[in-house]
SETIDO-409989 format. One record per residue (C-alpha): residue number from 1; residue in three letters; x, y, z. Coordinates in steps of 0.2 Angstrom, whole numbers. Example, Ala and Ser with C-alpha at 12.3 -4.5 7.8 and 13.67 -1.06 7.14 Angstrom:
2
[1 'ala' [62 -22 39]];
[2 'ser' [68 -5 36]];
end
This chain:
151
[1 'met' [-132 76 704]];
[2 'val' [-121 80 691]];
[3 'lys' [-123 99 688]];
[4 'ala' [-124 108 670]];
[5 'glu' [-109 118 673]];
[6 'thr' [-100 103 676]];
[7 'ile' [-107 97 657]];
[8 'asn' [-103 114 650]];
[9 'thr' [-84 113 658]];
[10 'phe' [-81 94 650]];
[11 'phe' [-85 103 632]];
[12 'lys' [-75 119 633]];
[13 'ser' [-58 109 635]];
[14 'ser' [-50 105 620]];
[15 'pro' [-45 91 612]];
[16 'ile' [-57 77 621]];
[17 'ala' [-48 60 622]];
[18 'val' [-62 47 618]];
[19 'ile' [-56 31 629]];
[20 'gly' [-64 15 621]];
[21 'val' [-67 19 602]];
[22 'ser' [-71 5 594]];
[23 'arg' [-63 -3 576]];
[24 'lys' [-82 -8 571]];
[25 'lys' [-93 4 563]];
[26 'asn' [-109 8 571]];
[27 'his' [-104 2 587]];
[28 'phe' [-106 13 600]];
[29 'gly' [-90 19 604]];
[30 'asp' [-86 22 584]];
[31 'val' [-103 30 584]];
[32 'val' [-101 43 599]];
[33 'tyr' [-82 45 592]];
[34 'glu' [-88 50 573]];
[35 'thr' [-102 60 581]];
[36 'met' [-92 72 592]];
[37 'lys' [-80 75 578]];
[38 'gln' [-94 76 565]];
[39 'lys' [-102 91 577]];
[40 'gly' [-84 98 575]];
[41 'leu' [-76 94 593]];
[42 'lys' [-58 88 592]];
[43 'val' [-56 71 599]];
[44 'ile' [-43 59 599]];
[45 'pro' [-46 40 598]];
[46 'ile' [-39 29 612]];
[47 'asn' [-38 9 607]];
[48 'pro' [-26 0 617]];
[49 'asn' [-31 -14 605]];
[50 'thr' [-27 -5 587]];
[51 'asp' [-12 2 579]];
[52 'lys' [-22 11 565]];
[53 'thr' [-30 26 562]];
[54 'leu' [-46 28 563]];
[55 'gly' [-57 43 555]];
[56 'gly' [-41 50 547]];
[57 'asp' [-33 51 567]];
[58 'val' [-20 41 573]];
[59 'cys' [-27 30 586]];
[60 'tyr' [-17 30 602]];
[61 'pro' [-15 13 615]];
[62 'asn' [-18 25 630]];
[63 'leu' [-17 43 637]];
[64 'lys' [0 43 642]];
[65 'ser' [6 40 623]];
[66 'ile' [-3 56 616]];
[67 'pro' [11 69 612]];
[68 'asn' [0 85 615]];
[69 'lys' [-8 86 633]];
[70 'val' [-28 82 634]];
[71 'glu' [-39 90 650]];
[72 'ser' [-55 79 645]];
[73 'ala' [-58 63 642]];
[74 'val' [-73 50 640]];
[75 'ile' [-71 33 647]];
[76 'leu' [-83 22 635]];
[77 'thr' [-77 4 640]];
[78 'ala' [-84 -11 648]];
[79 'trp' [-86 -6 668]];
[80 'lys' [-73 -18 672]];
[81 'his' [-60 -7 663]];
[82 'thr' [-66 9 671]];
[83 'asp' [-57 8 685]];
[84 'glu' [-39 7 679]];
[85 'ile' [-42 19 666]];
[86 'val' [-49 31 680]];
[87 'lys' [-31 30 691]];
[88 'glu' [-22 32 671]];
[89 'ala' [-32 46 671]];
[90 'val' [-28 55 689]];
[91 'glu' [-9 49 686]];
[92 'tyr' [-9 59 667]];
[93 'gly' [-16 74 675]];
[94 'ile' [-35 73 667]];
[95 'lys' [-45 88 674]];
[96 'asn' [-63 84 665]];
[97 'leu' [-69 66 664]];
[98 'trp' [-85 60 656]];
[99 'ile' [-89 42 661]];
[100 'gln' [-103 36 649]];
[101 'gln' [-117 26 657]];
[102 'lys' [-113 7 660]];
[103 'ser' [-95 13 660]];
[104 'asp' [-96 19 677]];
[105 'thr' [-90 10 694]];
[106 'lys' [-94 18 710]];
[107 'thr' [-76 14 714]];
[108 'ala' [-70 26 697]];
[109 'ile' [-82 42 703]];
[110 'glu' [-75 41 719]];
[111 'leu' [-58 41 713]];
[112 'ala' [-61 55 702]];
[113 'glu' [-70 65 713]];
[114 'lys' [-56 63 728]];
[115 'asn' [-44 68 714]];
[116 'asn' [-53 83 711]];
[117 'ile' [-57 79 693]];
[118 'asn' [-73 87 687]];
[119 'val' [-83 70 681]];
[120 'val' [-100 68 672]];
[121 'his' [-108 51 676]];
[122 'his' [-124 40 676]];
[123 'gln' [-127 53 659]];
[124 'cys' [-126 49 640]];
[125 'ile' [-115 59 631]];
[126 'met' [-123 59 617]];
[127 'met' [-140 69 625]];
[128 'phe' [-127 85 629]];
[129 'thr' [-116 82 611]];
[130 'glu' [-124 97 603]];
[131 'pro' [-134 99 593]];
[132 'val' [-142 85 600]];
[133 'ser' [-153 77 587]];
[134 'gly' [-163 58 585]];
[135 'phe' [-168 48 597]];
[136 'his' [-156 57 610]];
[137 'lys' [-164 71 609]];
[138 'phe' [-181 65 612]];
[139 'his' [-172 56 628]];
[140 'lys' [-165 74 631]];
[141 'gly' [-184 81 632]];
[142 'val' [-192 67 642]];
[143 'lys' [-177 70 657]];
[144 'lys' [-182 89 656]];
[145 'leu' [-199 87 656]];
[146 'phe' [-197 76 672]];
[147 'gly' [-184 87 681]];
[148 'ser' [-169 73 678]];
[149 'leu' [-158 83 666]];
[150 'pro' [-144 94 676]];
[151 'lys' [-146 109 681]];
end
């Protein structure tokens, strides 16, 4: 099980690369990116299928194209892309990685752990992007009530 310390370490590192930012408003990748940004986190959008800015920020095609080094990244892509993204993260030197629910694969998690990356998986980032609100606050409360919230 993922520990609260791993989650805290992830959020302490700034900026955070958001891999899988959607070009479409209200898609999950866009919602996560915008929420993190609104809550004061420094985020860098990554989407290989766009060459424009998103929310006023330059959107990069991959980690290696970011001009300044980042230590943390969240993966919000379809699971079929995750293994390759984790390989890129290892090569790049990412230290903290959040693999969003439904983006995770056993291979990706094992690769991250094998390379000493602090990896968060099987958790929804929206439940930990403080202050948590709405449905995610309710969901976090339920997990806490039943003892499945990381400790």
